[in-house]
Steps between C-alpha positions, in 0.01 A plus 500: 500500500655157526732584214641805686545290815708243310721777358561640852587160639748437221659841488541556877769231558683615187497857630637397842772295334600788282519737796722255691726464202526872461572536875773239491644669196513831688687344790735319267584821313535686829753258641685485171521877465600554862770238510638601161648820643577360847835390644494340847869568553445878538382657823152645424569856610411821314872573459825362630516737795138464613417290808273206451254457786414140584236420756589186691308300756532154650192334650577220743292193410653225711792412726605164361794411725747642750827309494664575835810294429583671166334828605278525195135601477293386204200716409237507225454860383291680242694780331330805351718716271393786279669761283437721197637382165432762229606256227203278583230768458246511211183669382205276590284650222732358232473151644133452567502681838731240656643664810663204679714214373701217664854439391743219606738626766811400303405734213497817704767693689501418872676672788779288647361522850641210704492368854834610639508249783409212274612160632380273220768323303272480197466791255241750612315467167414141584298617798282736299165384364486594132217749486400748233536872532194725488561795267255788456476737205674785684811283556439392859649155562388286791678177583332277755711192584529238771845409633627258762788677674770344712658781697767494766377577851699528819325255731510573874434172682564625854138453606424197285225373483351827623703704254404792281675563172536811288597425142584756231439491127689781326419585135682738270624532146831335438636736230280809497565761767248746638578748219382250239245290681294624793310240695172614651334285763139397466304614801627574849490148643577153375217318327376191690147495362561161334720352776450132585559424867791273589466204737839573659526878500271787588545811287532797734575779255597549138679835475597689185779760493665699224857621538784637291839331542850606392752223431877531523541394138286763342427868582142478367222414743283191469139475603403202715155381607528277804238267635527385860320181599443475875388152599446314827538124530217275613669294774247215545677261260837542668354487851338170421792342313805644683409649837248241618736199437768684699259551789395133491859379492578731792209343688641153430838618632319624809357152560859372520526651848190314608626165374630271781878479521491121521342473155831570326334709224547855625812571301364327192190719505714814532720404207192414287345839564826670408510315168138597429572865572805490274296364209244778527778757532653377174163527328473858623854586385422380147226765462686789658754726324860435603542831685708582805340834569194379685377167634134401442277473804419140422867417455578671831215304661635173367854587607400585857281190518785278384730663756249444780429138396875437481542644847212289623660188354827585674318554829333162449843342507569689824178383666562142388842521662338618823233232474761223490748661736354319800633169369848614603394548861577869531255681723312812396657808660295639782476853354361355176244303698385809679472712180338248269304272733365772727451799268526417129283191531221708655530766232474230230207334679688170527408256771816319599524138609813516708600217732457543872811618675581227753806482722769273366479139607759383745447135423394236747595549862770266602409228736631589846800292566565401862806334623364167391482598130828680517664197638355291220620747244848488638489123511539520878222332681455605861475255773164336536414635158455850640207385709425588853630273771149381587450368148858383469457257782214333318701445178633158458816419316286376210407861427839575352396400143203729534730792548655433157157488334400825665819665386437388142142626515615843618750523214226419250280759664772760465539428128127526447498828684787637285321392182178663606685814600677523161168449322339774705785732426478418128126566494550826688764607250274403212214702649734795538609475135139467386407811695792692348403380152140607553610842619707554185208387285268742676756776448515416127117512486499846660763620253296363209191690611702815562655481155160429343360809669792714380460351150130591489560853626789566262310356202195707575700820549713477187200393293311810601809723460550377145152442363319801649740769371486345154120478501456860620781663301415714199703736289221624271297805589133467442 
C-alpha cells in the first residue's frame, strides 16, 4: 500500500506539469495559426460592401480638471469597444477547448474612433493605456481601455462661482463613414457606476446621444456618439478665498467714514482698500477666460465694490474740505443749517454739540463823557476845572498842578479802556470764528454718517442682487 502511495505522489505533479505544458502549447499554436492568416490593415468585414457594427461606450470615471481660462475639461474615461472579426475565429475543439485569448492591442485591427473636440497637443495614442484585447472563438473582439481625455468645452462664467457647465465629448470614426462603420451605443444612458466624486464639481447628469451628421466635404453620413457632462461647481472654496476677502475689505472701507477727520488717515485708508481690491481682482482675472460676452458675478461684484469705494474716497475728500472750511471764517448757510442740523441729524441719531447762539458783543460801554472830560480831550480846560462854583471857591492856586496830574490820569484811563475794548472785541471775534468752525465740523460729521448709511445700504443691496441670483440660478432640469 505504501508503494502505491509513493507512485501517486510522484506521478501527480508530473501529470499536472504535462497538462500545463500541453495547454500552453495549445494556446501557442492557436495564436500562431490565427495570426498567420491575419492582416490588421484590412477592415474585418464579411465583404467590402458590408457594414461593420462597432459597439462603443464611454464610462466616466473621474473629472480631473476644468480649465476655465483655456476652456478645457480633463476627464478619466473607461472605453468599451466591441466588434466582430471573422478572421480571428477558430474551432475550440482543435485547440484544447480554448475559447478566449488575449492579444496585444497593436496586433489587431482597431476602429479609428477619435474624440472630435480633442484639445490635447499630445498624440491621442499617448493617452491610451496599453491593454490587451479579449478575443473569443467566434471572432468577437472586446477592447477595454482607459484614456485621459482633454476636450474643449465652452465655459460660461456668468454666474461664477455658482456656475453650471455643460461639456460635450463627441466620438466618431475619422475615415469610415456610416456605410462602412456603424457605431452602436452601449445602453441608453451614460455609465457612471465607477465615477469618483470631485471636490470641486458635482456631477448632475451624464447623457449619451447618438446622431448621424453630414459634413460639407463628403456626401456620406457619419455616425457620432456624444456624451454630455453636466456639472455644477461647489462654491465654498471661492466664497472663502474671493468673496469673503472682498466683504472684509468693504467693511474696512466702511470704517473710513467712522474715522475722525482730524486723524489725517481717512484718505490713506480709502486708497489702501482700493489697492487691496485691485490685487484680488487681478487674481480673479488670471483664472477667468478672456471673454467679452459675459462678466462673471464675482468680477461684477469686485467692479461695483471698487467703484463704490472710489466714490467713498472722493466723498471723504469732500467731507474733509467741509470739516476745515470753518478756518476761513465763512458761515454755514442758514438753509443748510435747517436741513442738516434739524432734520438729517435726527434721522442719523446724531446728538449735536452746537454752540449757544448769543447776540453779538458790542464791546465795553463807553464811559459817559461830560463837559469836563470833553474839555480835557480837546485840551481846553474849563474855568475852575469844570467844578461847581461852591467847590471852586475852596480851590487854592496851589491846586493848579493837580489839574495836570488829573488830566494825565484820565488819558491813561482812556488808553486802558481802549486796550480792554480791543481785547474784548478780539475775544468776541475769536469766539465767533470758533463757533463757525464747530458748526462746519458738525456738518462734516453729519455728512460722514449720511454717506456711511448710504454706503451700507448700497453695499447690502448690490450684494444681494448679485449673489442671490447666482446662488439660485440653474439651467439644468432635474
